[in-house]
MDAnalysis code that builds the backbone (N, CA, C; Angstrom):
import MDAnalysis as mda
import numpy as np

u = mda.Universe.empty(447, n_residues=149, atom_resindex=np.repeat(np.arange(149), 3), trajectory=True)
u.add_TopologyAttr("name", ["N", "CA", "C"] * 149)
u.add_TopologyAttr("resid", np.arange(1, 150))
u.add_TopologyAttr("resname", ["MET", "LEU", "ARG", "VAL", "LEU", "VAL", "MET", "ASN", "GLY", "PRO", "ASN", "LEU", "ASN", "LEU", "LEU", "GLY", "THR", "ARG", "GLU", "PRO", "GLU", "VAL", "TYR", "GLY", "GLN", "ARG", "THR", "LEU", "GLY", "GLU", "ILE", "GLU", "ALA", "MET", "VAL", "ALA", "GLU", "ARG", "ALA", "ALA", "ASP", "LEU", "GLY", "THR", "ASP", "VAL", "SER", "PHE", "PHE", "GLN", "SER", "ASN", "HIS", "GLU", "GLY", "ALA", "LEU", "ILE", "ASP", "ARG", "LEU", "HIS", "GLU", "ALA", "MET", "GLY", "SER", "VAL", "ASP", "GLY", "VAL", "VAL", "PHE", "ASN", "PRO", "GLY", "ALA", "TYR", "ALA", "HIS", "TYR", "SER", "TYR", "ALA", "LEU", "ARG", "ASP", "ALA", "ILE", "ALA", "ALA", "CYS", "GLY", "LEU", "PRO", "VAL", "VAL", "GLU", "VAL", "HIS", "LEU", "SER", "ASP", "ILE", "THR", "ALA", "ARG", "GLU", "ASP", "PHE", "ARG", "ALA", "VAL", "SER", "ILE", "THR", "ALA", "PRO", "VAL", "CYS", "ILE", "ALA", "GLN", "ILE", "SER", "GLY", "LEU", "GLY", "PRO", "GLU", "SER", "TYR", "THR", "THR", "GLY", "LEU", "GLU", "THR", "LEU", "LEU", "ALA", "HIS", "LEU", "ARG", "LYS", "GLU", "VAL", "ASP", "ARG"])
u.atoms.positions = np.array([
    [20.726, 67.392, 85.632],
    [21.972, 68.135, 85.607],
    [22.469, 68.328, 87.032],
    [23.737, 68.030, 87.254],
    [24.323, 68.228, 88.575],
    [24.492, 69.723, 88.855],
    [24.337, 70.068, 90.122],
    [24.455, 71.460, 90.561],
    [25.597, 71.582, 91.562],
    [26.511, 72.495, 91.273],
    [27.696, 72.671, 92.110],
    [27.784, 74.125, 92.557],
    [28.089, 74.312, 93.816],
    [28.358, 75.628, 94.380],
    [29.868, 75.773, 94.538],
    [30.412, 76.880, 94.055],
    [31.824, 77.200, 94.251],
    [31.881, 78.350, 95.246],
    [32.525, 78.092, 96.378],
    [32.598, 79.094, 97.446],
    [34.032, 79.560, 97.632],
    [34.166, 80.830, 97.976],
    [35.473, 81.426, 98.233],
    [35.428, 82.240, 99.514],
    [36.461, 82.057, 100.318],
    [36.543, 82.728, 101.601],
    [37.264, 84.060, 101.555],
    [37.799, 84.468, 102.703],
    [38.326, 85.813, 102.875],
    [39.502, 86.153, 101.970],
    [39.472, 87.377, 101.511],
    [40.514, 88.012, 100.704],
    [40.601, 87.504, 99.268],
    [39.806, 86.511, 98.915],
    [39.859, 86.003, 97.550],
    [39.210, 86.973, 96.567],
    [38.440, 87.909, 97.069],
    [37.913, 88.976, 96.217],
    [39.036, 89.897, 95.727],
    [40.209, 89.806, 96.323],
    [41.352, 90.644, 95.940],
    [42.312, 89.949, 94.970],
    [41.924, 88.771, 94.490],
    [42.805, 88.071, 93.558],
    [43.109, 88.950, 92.355],
    [44.313, 88.805, 91.849],
    [44.780, 89.634, 90.740],
    [45.642, 90.784, 91.217],
    [45.352, 91.269, 92.437],
    [46.168, 92.338, 93.015],
    [46.834, 91.894, 94.317],
    [46.269, 90.931, 95.005],
    [46.808, 90.453, 96.280],
    [47.928, 89.458, 96.030],
    [49.133, 89.812, 96.410],
    [50.299, 88.939, 96.312],
    [50.282, 88.107, 95.024],
    [50.361, 88.766, 93.877],
    [50.296, 88.019, 92.617],
    [51.424, 86.993, 92.458],
    [52.532, 87.206, 93.144],
    [53.623, 86.228, 93.088],
    [53.242, 84.915, 93.778],
    [52.246, 84.956, 94.651],
    [51.770, 83.758, 95.345],
    [50.489, 83.226, 94.688],
    [49.548, 84.133, 94.417],
    [48.207, 83.736, 93.987],
    [47.951, 83.923, 92.490],
    [48.890, 84.500, 91.781],
    [48.716, 84.705, 90.348],
    [48.054, 86.029, 90.030],
    [47.849, 86.275, 88.756],
    [47.334, 87.566, 88.301],
    [45.864, 87.538, 87.908],
    [45.275, 86.355, 87.886],
    [43.857, 86.275, 87.507],
    [42.977, 86.760, 88.646],
    [41.922, 87.444, 88.285],
    [40.953, 87.908, 89.269],
    [40.006, 86.764, 89.618],
    [39.264, 86.947, 90.684],
    [38.269, 85.950, 91.053],
    [37.229, 85.815, 89.941],
    [36.834, 86.926, 89.345],
    [35.882, 86.876, 88.240],
    [36.396, 86.067, 87.065],
    [37.672, 86.204, 86.762],
    [38.266, 85.433, 85.670],
    [38.300, 83.937, 86.000],
    [38.604, 83.624, 87.245],
    [38.613, 82.220, 87.659],
    [37.200, 81.654, 87.606],
    [36.230, 82.429, 88.074],
    [34.839, 81.973, 88.015],
    [34.400, 81.734, 86.575],
    [34.798, 82.599, 85.656],
    [34.447, 82.415, 84.241],
    [35.072, 81.129, 83.703],
    [36.310, 80.845, 84.095],
    [36.988, 79.619, 83.674],
    [36.247, 78.388, 84.208],
    [35.833, 78.451, 85.466],
    [35.112, 77.334, 86.078],
    [33.740, 77.172, 85.421],
    [33.066, 78.274, 85.162],
    [31.745, 78.205, 84.514],
    [31.844, 77.568, 83.135],
    [32.886, 77.912, 82.400],
    [33.090, 77.333, 81.070],
    [33.335, 75.832, 81.168],
    [34.176, 75.432, 82.116],
    [34.451, 73.999, 82.285],
    [33.196, 73.268, 82.754],
    [32.443, 73.863, 83.658],
    [31.199, 73.248, 84.141],
    [30.221, 73.058, 82.986],
    [30.099, 74.049, 82.124],
    [29.208, 73.933, 80.959],
    [29.657, 72.791, 80.059],
    [30.968, 72.666, 79.845],
    [31.503, 71.566, 79.037],
    [31.143, 70.209, 79.640],
    [31.039, 70.179, 80.954],
    [30.755, 68.933, 81.673],
    [29.269, 68.754, 81.968],
    [28.433, 69.645, 81.445],
    [26.994, 69.536, 81.654],
    [26.566, 69.760, 83.088],
    [27.206, 70.709, 83.731],
    [26.967, 70.976, 85.152],
    [26.548, 72.420, 85.357],
    [25.569, 72.622, 86.220],
    [25.134, 73.959, 86.608],
    [25.999, 74.414, 87.779],
    [26.572, 75.611, 87.673],
    [27.472, 76.085, 88.724],
    [27.042, 77.475, 89.175],
    [27.160, 77.704, 90.478],
    [26.910, 79.026, 91.052],
    [28.093, 79.381, 91.941],
    [28.213, 80.667, 92.256],
    [29.392, 81.154, 92.974],
    [28.987, 81.996, 94.175],
    [29.843, 81.950, 95.205],
    [29.635, 82.760, 96.405],
    [30.995, 83.072, 97.007],
    [31.191, 84.325, 97.392],
    [32.420, 84.732, 98.084],
    [32.039, 85.609, 99.253],
    [32.708, 85.408, 100.368],
    [32.521, 86.282, 101.514],
    [33.800, 86.341, 102.330],
    [34.011, 87.484, 102.942],
    [35.112, 87.663, 103.876],
    [34.686, 87.349, 105.306],
    [33.438, 86.896, 105.466],
    [32.860, 86.690, 106.796],
    [32.568, 85.212, 107.046],
    [33.127, 84.708, 108.113],
    [32.980, 83.303, 108.460],
    [31.505, 82.896, 108.569],
    [30.723, 83.689, 109.253],
    [29.308, 83.363, 109.432],
    [28.543, 83.298, 108.120],
    [28.873, 84.186, 107.185],
    [28.206, 84.174, 105.881],
    [28.549, 82.896, 105.119],
    [29.780, 82.427, 105.238],
    [30.185, 81.178, 104.586],
    [29.445, 79.991, 105.208],
    [29.327, 79.996, 106.522],
    [28.595, 78.934, 107.212],
    [27.131, 78.964, 106.796],
    [26.538, 80.145, 106.784],
    [25.139, 80.266, 106.362],
    [24.941, 79.754, 104.942],
    [25.875, 80.056, 104.049],
    [25.730, 79.620, 102.651],
    [25.842, 78.106, 102.546],
    [26.709, 77.494, 103.331],
    [26.770, 76.025, 103.350],
    [25.442, 75.440, 103.825],
    [24.859, 76.033, 104.853],
    [23.564, 75.556, 105.341],
    [22.501, 75.701, 104.258],
    [22.487, 76.832, 103.582],
    [21.509, 77.076, 102.515],
    [21.695, 76.116, 101.341],
    [22.916, 75.642, 101.140],
    [23.210, 74.752, 100.019],
    [22.597, 73.363, 100.193],
    [22.298, 73.006, 101.422],
    [21.722, 71.690, 101.685],
    [20.403, 71.547, 100.935],
    [20.332, 70.532, 100.095],
    [19.114, 70.288, 99.346],
    [18.984, 71.075, 98.057],
    [19.902, 72.016, 97.823],
    [19.793, 72.814, 96.593],
    [20.960, 72.596, 95.632],
    [22.062, 72.000, 96.113],
    [23.186, 71.656, 95.237],
    [23.612, 70.225, 95.552],
    [24.374, 69.668, 94.627],
    [24.847, 68.296, 94.798],
    [26.214, 68.224, 95.466],
    [26.970, 69.316, 95.413],
    [28.288, 69.338, 96.014],
    [28.892, 70.724, 95.953],
    [30.035, 70.871, 96.612],
    [30.665, 72.182, 96.777],
    [32.154, 72.086, 96.483],
    [32.663, 73.065, 95.745],
    [34.099, 73.304, 95.603],
    [34.366, 74.541, 96.449],
    [35.294, 74.436, 97.397],
    [35.429, 75.486, 98.406],
    [36.889, 75.843, 98.648],
    [37.198, 77.125, 98.444],
    [38.482, 77.669, 98.871],
    [38.213, 78.470, 100.138],
    [38.463, 77.878, 101.302],
    [38.180, 78.587, 102.548],
    [39.222, 79.637, 102.909],
    [40.272, 79.772, 102.092],
    [41.319, 80.732, 102.410],
    [41.925, 80.414, 103.763],
    [42.277, 81.437, 104.491],
    [42.929, 81.254, 105.792],
    [42.053, 80.522, 106.798],
    [40.735, 80.544, 106.607],
    [39.862, 79.805, 107.530],
    [40.179, 78.312, 107.557],
    [40.786, 77.801, 106.497],
    [41.140, 76.376, 106.460],
    [42.058, 76.003, 107.612],
    [42.792, 76.959, 108.128],
    [43.821, 76.667, 109.120],
    [43.368, 76.831, 110.563],
    [42.173, 77.429, 110.772],
    [41.788, 77.634, 112.167],
    [40.295, 77.692, 112.439],
    [39.444, 77.592, 111.446],
    [38.012, 77.741, 111.706],
    [37.341, 76.398, 111.984],
    [37.225, 76.085, 113.255],
    [36.521, 74.868, 113.640],
    [35.026, 74.996, 113.354],
    [34.511, 76.214, 113.396],
    [33.094, 76.426, 113.073],
    [32.828, 76.098, 111.605],
    [33.713, 76.498, 110.732],
    [33.563, 76.188, 109.313],
    [33.753, 74.684, 109.071],
    [34.703, 74.088, 109.761],
    [34.897, 72.637, 109.664],
    [33.616, 71.918, 110.061],
    [33.013, 72.335, 111.162],
    [31.775, 71.706, 111.623],
    [30.636, 71.906, 110.628],
    [30.576, 73.074, 109.988],
    [29.527, 73.337, 108.995],
    [29.696, 72.439, 107.775],
    [30.921, 72.237, 107.339],
    [31.180, 71.346, 106.210],
    [30.725, 69.936, 106.567],
    [31.091, 69.479, 107.755],
    [30.705, 68.136, 108.190],
    [29.192, 68.019, 108.337],
    [28.562, 69.045, 108.853],
    [27.124, 68.989, 109.133],
    [26.250, 69.086, 107.895],
    [26.722, 69.740, 106.856],
    [25.856, 69.974, 105.696],
    [25.581, 68.699, 104.913],
    [26.415, 67.683, 105.074],
    [26.176, 66.415, 104.410],
    [26.452, 66.411, 102.919],
    [27.038, 67.467, 102.408],
    [27.369, 67.558, 100.990],
    [28.825, 67.176, 100.771],
    [29.137, 66.552, 99.643],
    [30.544, 66.339, 99.336],
    [31.199, 67.682, 99.006],
    [32.316, 67.945, 99.642],
    [33.040, 69.204, 99.468],
    [34.472, 68.888, 99.065],
    [34.954, 69.573, 98.034],
    [36.359, 69.503, 97.653],
    [36.994, 70.833, 98.041],
    [38.009, 70.768, 98.883],
    [38.734, 71.970, 99.287],
    [39.797, 72.280, 98.242],
    [39.877, 73.544, 97.837],
    [40.883, 73.954, 96.862],
    [41.669, 75.151, 97.382],
    [42.926, 75.226, 96.947],
    [43.796, 76.364, 97.236],
    [44.622, 76.656, 95.996],
    [44.816, 77.909, 95.679],
    [45.635, 78.298, 94.534],
    [47.099, 77.919, 94.744],
    [47.611, 78.204, 95.934],
    [49.013, 77.930, 96.228],
    [49.137, 76.572, 96.914],
    [50.373, 76.071, 96.962],
    [50.656, 74.824, 97.665],
    [50.795, 75.167, 99.143],
    [49.741, 74.915, 99.900],
    [49.753, 75.336, 101.308],
    [50.803, 74.597, 102.121],
    [51.231, 73.427, 101.672],
    [52.242, 72.678, 102.431],
    [53.642, 73.251, 102.248],
    [53.817, 74.118, 101.255],
    [55.136, 74.695, 100.979],
    [55.233, 76.147, 101.445],
    [54.248, 76.585, 102.212],
    [54.234, 77.975, 102.657],
    [54.532, 78.061, 104.152],
    [54.087, 79.110, 104.800],
    [54.348, 79.291, 106.226],
    [53.832, 78.085, 107.015],
    [54.493, 77.822, 108.142],
    [54.131, 76.665, 108.955],
    [52.642, 76.641, 109.301],
    [52.074, 77.808, 109.631],
    [50.673, 77.825, 110.045],
    [49.719, 77.476, 108.908],
    [50.183, 77.574, 107.660],
    [49.339, 77.234, 106.513],
    [49.448, 75.762, 106.098],
    [50.409, 75.066, 106.641],
    [50.688, 73.702, 106.187],
    [49.580, 72.710, 106.525],
    [48.813, 73.004, 107.552],
    [47.776, 72.080, 107.987],
    [46.412, 72.715, 107.790],
    [45.529, 71.961, 107.165],
    [44.138, 72.396, 107.010],
    [43.280, 71.589, 107.969],
    [42.529, 72.277, 108.813],
    [41.615, 71.560, 109.710],
    [40.284, 71.260, 109.019],
    [40.035, 71.907, 107.887],
    [38.799, 71.644, 107.156],
    [38.945, 70.461, 106.193],
    [40.140, 70.189, 105.725],
    [40.359, 69.115, 104.749],
    [39.870, 67.739, 105.212],
    [40.043, 67.372, 106.472],
    [39.600, 66.030, 106.878],
    [38.101, 65.765, 106.723],
    [37.285, 66.796, 106.639],
    [35.840, 66.596, 106.449],
    [35.431, 66.816, 104.995],
    [36.421, 66.988, 104.132],
    [36.184, 67.124, 102.697],
    [36.525, 65.802, 102.014],
    [36.003, 65.604, 100.805],
    [36.304, 64.357, 100.092],
    [37.675, 64.406, 99.432],
    [38.215, 65.613, 99.224],
    [39.538, 65.774, 98.626],
    [40.033, 67.186, 98.868],
    [41.343, 67.350, 98.732],
    [41.955, 68.677, 98.770],
    [42.870, 68.799, 97.554],
    [42.706, 69.894, 96.827],
    [43.532, 70.195, 95.663],
    [44.231, 71.515, 95.957],
    [45.566, 71.531, 95.863],
    [46.264, 72.794, 96.094],
    [47.506, 72.869, 95.213],
    [47.905, 74.108, 94.965],
    [49.158, 74.340, 94.264],
    [49.075, 74.341, 92.758],
    [47.881, 74.284, 92.203],
    [47.730, 74.274, 90.750],
    [47.301, 75.624, 90.191],
    [47.339, 76.653, 91.022],
    [46.853, 77.958, 90.577],
    [45.371, 77.871, 90.271],
    [44.891, 78.635, 89.295],
    [43.462, 78.605, 88.966],
    [42.959, 77.206, 88.588],
    [43.846, 76.366, 88.081],
    [43.440, 75.012, 87.714],
    [43.073, 74.183, 88.943],
    [43.428, 74.649, 90.137],
    [42.964, 73.961, 91.347],
    [41.439, 73.902, 91.355],
    [40.809, 74.969, 90.863],
    [39.344, 75.023, 90.849],
    [38.755, 74.044, 89.831],
    [39.296, 74.020, 88.620],
    [38.742, 73.114, 87.613],
    [39.036, 71.659, 87.978],
    [40.208, 71.407, 88.538],
    [40.520, 70.053, 89.004],
    [39.601, 69.680, 90.161],
    [39.338, 70.636, 91.039],
    [38.397, 70.394, 92.135],
    [37.001, 70.078, 91.618],
    [36.564, 70.823, 90.619],
    [35.259, 70.568, 90.009],
    [35.217, 69.165, 89.403],
    [36.229, 68.807, 88.650],
    [36.286, 67.485, 88.023],
    [36.323, 66.377, 89.067],
    [37.060, 66.586, 90.151],
    [37.139, 65.612, 91.236],
    [35.771, 65.433, 91.885],
    [35.086, 66.535, 92.142],
    [33.754, 66.484, 92.743],
    [32.778, 65.758, 91.825],
    [32.786, 66.092, 90.540],
    [31.866, 65.454, 89.604],
    [32.135, 63.959, 89.473],
    [33.403, 63.560, 89.470],
    [33.726, 62.134, 89.420],
    [33.166, 61.426, 90.649],
    [33.300, 62.055, 91.801],
    [32.762, 61.492, 93.049],
    [31.233, 61.377, 92.964],
    [30.582, 62.427, 92.525],
    [29.114, 62.423, 92.437],
    [28.623, 61.366, 91.457],
    [29.282, 61.244, 90.340],
    [28.862, 60.260, 89.328],
    [29.106, 58.839, 89.828],
    [30.167, 58.638, 90.589],
    [30.438, 57.328, 91.170],
    [29.337, 56.972, 92.173],
    [28.900, 57.955, 92.951],
    [27.825, 57.725, 93.923],
    [26.525, 57.346, 93.232],
    [26.245, 57.969, 92.085],
    [25.021, 57.678, 91.332],
    [25.071, 56.254, 90.786],
    [26.260, 55.802, 90.404],
    [26.418, 54.464, 89.818],
    [26.289, 53.348, 90.852],
    [26.371, 53.693, 92.119],
    [26.303, 52.648, 93.172],
    [24.902, 52.157, 93.364],
])
């Protein structure tokens, strides 16, 4: 069974109340339940981690090495400026799919560019909570393709 870690960065613990016109009304717990259900349908073991602290996210990526097959990651605002997080994604050697609830290219100029995306296998944004399930499906397709090689 494939093992996937779903990680969430800063302020995502406030989903459902934080700018619902941008991020929607679902809570992080509701999104995690949706992802867990989809993962079960796909025969995948999934675990979740959220932190508002850059170092904790980096530590969790390091800990994931050897214990999961891939990561679905919403780095939040860190996507736009955290070179340390970018380096951790590159260093961990795991396939990572970056996800965002909103379309980051249609928002403020500083959000239009992700510095973490280039070290990820894909970026999914603008699909609301479905960004996570699409990210999971994208990651699993990548992992299964790697197994077939």
